[in-house]
N, C-alpha and C positions, 0 to 999 in steps of 0.2 A: 140300379144295383146289378141288374142282370147284364147290362152292357159292360160294366166294370169287370164282372166275373168272366165275361167272354174274353176281354182283353188280357186278363191274367192268364187264362188257359192258353191263348195264342202265344203269349210271351214265353210261357213255360215250354210249349211245343217248339217254338223257334229256337230257344236256347238249347234244348235237348238235341236238336239237329245240328246246331253249330258246334257243340262241344267236340264231337269226333274230328271235325275239320280243323278246329283250333288246336287240338292235341296233335294232329298230324303236322301242322305247321311248326308247332313248338318242338316236336321231336326232331324235325328236319334241321333244326338249328342247334341241336345239342351234340355233345360228345357221347359216345356209346356208354361210357361209365355213368353219365348222368341219367340215362334213360331208365336203368334198372336200380337207381339209387333208392334207399329207404331212409327216411320217409320220402315219398315221391316229390320230384321237382317239376313244377309246372311251367316255370319261366327259365329259358336257357341262360346259363351264366357260366362261362362266356358264350356269346353268340358265335356259332361256327358257320360262317358263310361258305367255307371250303367244301362242305358237303354237296352243294349244288354244282360246283365245278368238277368235283371228283366223279360224279355219275357219268359225265361225258367221256371220261377216260376208261371206265370199266366196260361200257357197252356203247355201241353207236346210237345213243338215244336221240341225237339230232336227226339222224336218218329216219328212225321210227316215227319221230314227231312230224316230220315233213310228209311222210307217207300217209299218216293218219289225217293230217290237215288237208292234203290233196284229195284223198278218197272222200272225206266227209264233205268238203266244199263242192266237189263235182256231183256227189250224190244229192246234196241239197238242191242244187240247180236243176238236176234232172227230175227230181221228185216234184218240184214246184211246176215245171213245165208240163209234165205228164198229168199230174193231179189236177191242175187248173184247167187244162184243155178237156180232160175227161169229165171233170165236175161240171164245167159249163155246158158240155154237150148233153149230159144227163139232166141238167136243170132247164135248158132252154130249147134244145133241138128236138124235133119229132122224127123218130125213125123206128123201124120195125123191131119189135121185141125189146124195146128200151127198158121196160120195167123188169123183164126177165134178166137182162144183162146186169142191171143194177143190183138185182137180188143175188146174182152170182158173185158180184163184187163184195156184197155184204157177207156172203158165206166165207169168203177168203179171210175175213177178219176173225172168224171163229176157229180157224185152223191154227194150232200152235206152230210157231216158226220151226220148231225142231222136226216137225213132220216133213217139212219141205226140204230139209238139208240134203237127204239122199238123192231125190230126183234132181235137185238143182246141181248137185255135185256131178252127176252123170251128164247133165246138159253142158256144164262148163267143160267137162272132159271131151265131149263130142265136138264142141266148138273150138277146142284147142286153147282154151282160155285159162287153164290152171296155171297158177303162179304168175298171173298178170293183173294189171289194174282193172281190166274189164271184169274179171271175176269178182273183184271187191266192190265194184261200183254199180254195174248194170242191174243185178238183182235188187239192190236197194232203191233204184230209181222208180220202181213201180210198187204201189201199195194201196190196199183197199181203204185204209184209214184216211190217207190224203185225199183220195177221190171223194169219199163220203163227206169229209170236212168241207171241201171246196164246193161240192154240190149243194150242201145244206145252206151255205152262205149265199150262193148265187140264186137259190130259190127265194131267199128273202129280199133280193134286190128288186126294187119297184120297176115294173115293166115300162112305166112312163119314161124313165131315163133312157132305156134302150129305144123306145119308140121315137123319142126326140132325136137321137143319133141317126136312126134310120131315115127320118124325114130330111135330115141334113145330107143324106146321100151315102152314109156309111154302110158297107156290107157287113156280113155276120162276123168276119174275122176282125174287121176294124172296130166294131162294137165291143168285141171281147178284149182287144188289145188296148184300145184307147179309152174305154169307158168302164167296163166291168172289172178288169184286172186292177187298174189303179185304185178303184174303190175298195177292192178286196185286200188292200195292203195289210190290214191288221191280221186277217186270217192267214195270209201268206207268210207273215212273220212268225205266227204261231206254228205253222207247219214247218217252217225252216228251223226253228228252235228244237222242236221235237225230233225232226229228222237228223239234225246235227248231233244231238246228244246220243240218240240210238246208234248211229253209225260210228261215232267216236268211241263209244264204249263196247262196240261189238268185239267179241272174243272168239266164239265158236266157229263162225263162218271163216274168218281169216285163218284160223288154226288148221282147217281141213283143206283150204284151197291154196295156201302159200307154203312153199317149201324152202325158198332161198332166204338168206338173211337180209338181202337188199330190199325185199318186198314186205318185210314184216311191219305191222302197224304197232302203235305204242302199247296197247294191251298185251300183245305177244312179247314186246320188248320188256315190259315190266315182269312178266313171268320168267323170261330168260335172265333178266337182271337179278332176280332173287336166287335163281339156280347158279349164278356165276360165283357166289360165295361158297367156297369149298368147306372151310372149317366152321365158320360161324357167320350168320347173316348180319350184315352191317345195316341195322335198322334205321340209323340216321340217314344214310344215303338212299335207302329204299323209300323212306318217307319224303325225302327231297325229290326223288323221281316221281312220286305220286302227286306231290304238289304241282310239279311242272305239268303233269297230265291233266290236272284240274283247271289250269289257267284258261285254255281255249273255251271250255264249257261255260265257265263263269263269264268270260268276255262276251260270248254269243248271247247268253241269257240277259246280260246287262244291256247289250245293244238292242235286243228285241223286246225288252221288258215293257217299254211304253206301249208298243203295238199289242203285245201279248195281253197286258192288263186291259187295254181298251177293248180287245176282242171279247174277253171274259165279261166285262161290264155291259157291252152291247148285247151279248147273248143273254145275260140275266134280265136286261130291260125288255127284251122281246118276249 
């Protein structure tokens, strides 16, 4: 009975989270007159596909989309490289002040991101990176969460596996590259999903570092898209643009879902 009650609660919770998304999709396929009709209409009739084509005429949404996709993809690759290397070093290598350095990494996770915006902005200005892809990508390639996540996983890796590779003649980098990292694929996928979602949805950092229209990411484009309506907001087109912005996030989650769930299950079994 308790198990059935738990499933009911989970179903209610899942449905409550899906309702806003389903409503957004429904509104994106409606005419503006249907959106504010009373009684409310939940199913578009007729279905207006032209809302999705119209958004590309109002603003350069395709350019914003490609900018966000490029920034998020490169950031994910950079985050995986830096976090996995640092995590493996903290887990397996012996060097001076290792525990102190790892403690400092953990402290960075306790600092709100908003606190870092001003010093990061001045750094980007000194480097001459304002209004460039470097400013959008490089700060996101390093993070305490990714290092902590990878380090904890490598700590759980049996040393016998690495010892066997060492006996076969592998050096420390070969052990990391050919043994440890392939086994860490579930946690790597988890880190990739988290990093992609955070980077894709980032608004404040691109807002203060990007000034030209050609460098804007999709969150900035959505804000500009809403402001482009002078007299009245076209909510159908705005929702269509929002649906487009959700597609990559959903696709990345579905692609990494298998590894993401396996990582959660393996963590619970440990």
